[in-house]
C-alpha positions in Angstrom: -0.1 0.1 0.0 3.1 2.2 0.3 2.7 3.5 -3.4 -0.8 3.9 -3.4 -2.1 7.7 -3.3 -5.2 9.2 -1.7 -5.4 12.6 -3.0 -6.0 15.3 -0.5 -9.6 15.4 0.9 -10.6 18.3 3.2 -14.5 18.1 4.5 -15.3 21.0 6.6 -18.8 21.6 8.2 -17.9 23.8 11.0 -15.3 24.7 13.3 -15.4 21.2 15.1 -16.8 19.2 12.4 -14.0 18.6 9.8 -11.8 16.2 8.5 -8.8 15.9 6.2 -7.1 12.9 4.6 -4.1 12.6 2.1 -0.7 10.3 1.1 2.7 11.6 1.0 5.9 10.2 1.1 4.4 6.8 1.3 2.2 7.4 4.5 -1.1 7.7 4.9 -2.2 11.1 7.0 -5.5 12.2 8.8 -6.6 14.9 10.8 -9.7 15.5 12.3 -12.3 17.5 14.4 -12.7 16.3 17.9 -15.9 14.2 16.9 -14.6 12.9 13.8 -12.4 10.1 14.5 -14.7 7.4 13.4 -15.0 9.3 10.0 -11.4 9.6 9.9 -11.0 6.1 10.6 -13.5 4.7 8.1 -11.6 6.9 5.4 -8.7 5.0 6.0 -10.1 1.5 6.1 -11.8 2.4 2.7 -8.8 3.2 1.1 -6.8 0.2 2.6 -9.7 -2.2 1.8 -9.5 -0.9 -1.9 -5.8 -1.3 -2.0 -6.0 -5.0 -0.9 -9.0 -5.8 -3.3 -6.7 -4.2 -6.1 -3.8 -6.6 -5.2 -6.1 -9.7 -5.4 
């Protein structure tokens, strides 16, 4: 998965409701508002699951 890219995604609903995800230098990055950890982790899970499916 190290070579798999994720375009920069930024969803900003308000000051405390936001999530960002992207890859750079073979690393997946996530940042989010205080109540958005589940949403952020879901983005990573989707990205990782799709990567594994593509390898099969």
